[in-house]
C-alpha positions in Angstrom: 57.4 -110.9 -2.0 55.1 -112.9 0.3 53.9 -111.9 3.8 56.2 -114.6 5.2 59.2 -113.5 3.2 58.7 -109.9 4.3 58.6 -110.8 7.9 61.7 -113.1 7.6 63.5 -110.0 6.1 62.4 -107.9 9.1 63.7 -110.4 11.6 67.0 -110.8 9.7 67.5 -107.0 9.6 66.6 -106.8 13.3 69.4 -109.2 14.2 71.9 -107.3 12.1 70.9 -104.0 13.6 70.8 -105.2 17.2 73.3 -108.0 17.7 75.8 -107.8 14.8 76.5 -104.1 14.2 80.1 -102.9 13.7 83.0 -104.0 11.7 82.9 -107.7 12.5 80.6 -110.8 12.0 80.7 -110.3 8.2 79.7 -113.8 7.3 76.8 -113.9 9.7 75.5 -110.6 8.3 75.7 -111.9 4.7 73.8 -115.1 5.7 71.1 -113.0 7.4 70.8 -110.8 4.3 70.4 -113.8 2.1 67.8 -115.3 4.4 66.0 -112.0 4.2 65.8 -112.3 0.4 68.6 -109.9 -0.4 70.9 -110.9 -3.2 74.3 -110.6 -1.6 77.6 -111.3 -3.3 80.7 -112.8 -1.6 82.7 -110.7 0.7 80.0 -108.0 1.0 80.6 -106.1 4.3 77.7 -104.4 5.9 78.6 -102.4 9.0 75.1 -101.9 10.2 72.7 -100.7 11.3 71.1 -101.3 7.9 67.6 -100.5 6.8 65.8 -101.8 3.8 62.0 -101.7 3.1 60.2 -105.1 3.4 59.2 -105.0 -0.3 62.4 -103.7 -1.9 64.3 -105.8 -4.4 68.0 -105.6 -3.5 71.1 -107.0 -5.3 74.5 -106.3 -3.7 77.4 -107.4 -5.9 80.7 -108.8 -4.8 83.4 -107.2 -2.6 81.3 -104.2 -1.4 81.5 -102.1 1.7 78.3 -100.6 3.1 78.7 -98.1 6.0 76.6 -97.6 9.0 73.0 -96.4 8.7 72.6 -97.2 5.0 69.0 -97.1 4.1 66.9 -98.1 1.1 63.5 -96.4 1.3 60.6 -97.4 -0.9 59.4 -100.6 -2.5 61.4 -100.4 -5.8 64.7 -102.0 -6.6 68.4 -101.3 -5.8 71.3 -102.9 -7.6 74.9 -102.3 -6.8 77.8 -103.7 -8.9 81.1 -105.1 -7.6 83.8 -103.3 -5.6 81.7 -100.4 -4.4 82.1 -98.4 -1.2 79.2 -96.7 0.5 80.0 -94.3 3.4 77.8 -93.9 6.5 74.3 -92.4 6.4 73.6 -92.9 2.7 70.0 -93.1 1.6 68.6 -94.6 -1.6 65.0 -93.7 -2.4 63.2 -96.3 -4.5 59.6 -95.2 -4.1 57.6 -92.0 -4.8 54.2 -90.9 -5.8 52.5 -89.5 -8.9 51.3 -85.9 -8.5 47.8 -86.0 -7.1 44.9 -83.6 -6.9 44.7 -80.5 -4.8 43.0 -82.4 -2.0 46.1 -84.7 -1.7 49.2 -84.0 -3.8 50.9 -87.3 -3.0 48.9 -89.4 -5.4 49.3 -93.1 -6.4 52.5 -94.7 -5.2 55.1 -95.8 -7.7 58.2 -98.1 -7.5 61.5 -96.8 -8.8 64.9 -98.3 -9.5 68.4 -97.2 -8.6 71.5 -98.9 -10.1 75.1 -98.3 -9.1 77.9 -99.6 -11.4 81.1 -101.4 -10.5 83.8 -99.5 -8.5 81.6 -96.6 -7.4 82.2 -94.7 -4.1 79.2 -93.0 -2.5 80.2 -90.3 0.1 78.6 -89.8 3.5 75.1 -88.6 3.7 74.5 -88.7 0.0 71.0 -89.4 -1.3 70.2 -91.2 -4.5 66.6 -90.6 -5.8 64.8 -93.2 -7.8 65.0 -94.0 -11.5 68.6 -93.4 -12.0 71.8 -95.2 -12.7 75.4 -94.4 -11.9 77.8 -96.1 -14.4 81.1 -97.7 -13.4 83.7 -95.7 -11.5 81.5 -92.8 -10.3 82.3 -90.9 -7.1 79.5 -89.2 -5.3 80.6 -86.4 -2.9 79.4 -86.2 0.7 76.0 -84.7 1.1 75.2 -84.8 -2.7 71.6 -85.3 -3.9 71.7 -87.4 -7.1 68.5 -87.1 -9.0 69.5 -88.2 -12.5 71.8 -90.7 -14.2 75.5 -90.2 -14.9 78.0 -91.9 -17.1 81.2 -93.7 -16.2 84.1 -92.2 -14.2 82.5 -88.9 -13.1 83.0 -87.0 -9.8 79.6 -85.8 -8.6 78.8 -83.2 -6.0 76.2 -80.7 -4.9 72.4 -80.4 -4.5 71.3 -81.4 -7.0 74.4 -83.3 -8.0 76.3 -82.2 -11.1 79.4 -83.6 -12.8 82.4 -81.8 -11.3 85.0 -83.5 -13.5 85.8 -86.7 -15.4 88.0 -89.2 -13.5 90.8 -91.3 -15.0 89.8 -94.9 -15.7 92.9 -96.3 -14.1 95.0 -94.6 -11.4 98.7 -95.4 -11.6 100.3 -96.9 -8.6 97.0 -98.3 -7.3 96.6 -102.0 -7.3 93.1 -103.3 -7.5 92.2 -106.0 -5.0 90.6 -108.4 -7.3 88.2 -105.9 -8.8 
């Protein structure tokens, strides 16, 4: 990403965070995200404030809800499928360091990736650490620290997160809204 593109992203995020926060102005926020180099599907709803590093690669699928104070920290990549819900104060970490010498333990910086499948629900104040994927239909409990990948339709909770139970693929009586 060029210097110009990084600065355009900063300006777009600034506008979202200072003029368009809350549960309105969805179309304007999607347009600003796209101008900022973020792949943003149709009907994505970002409450804001929203933080994403200048160098991160971000792909938000269709029909997603992103709660207030969502943050992507680091210069790696974040991909979210369709029909996902992210509660407030969720953090995704896409950067870290190799272990360095005794003089400075945080060695060379590394970029990581986080991928969230279709239909996932990430609870409030959850943290997703880099180089992991959550397959379709996962639910992450509030406050969980996810530091490894999980398969489809799993309820996760705890620090570090562990699989609490398998979830049914289809819940009877619930009508999907185009997902």
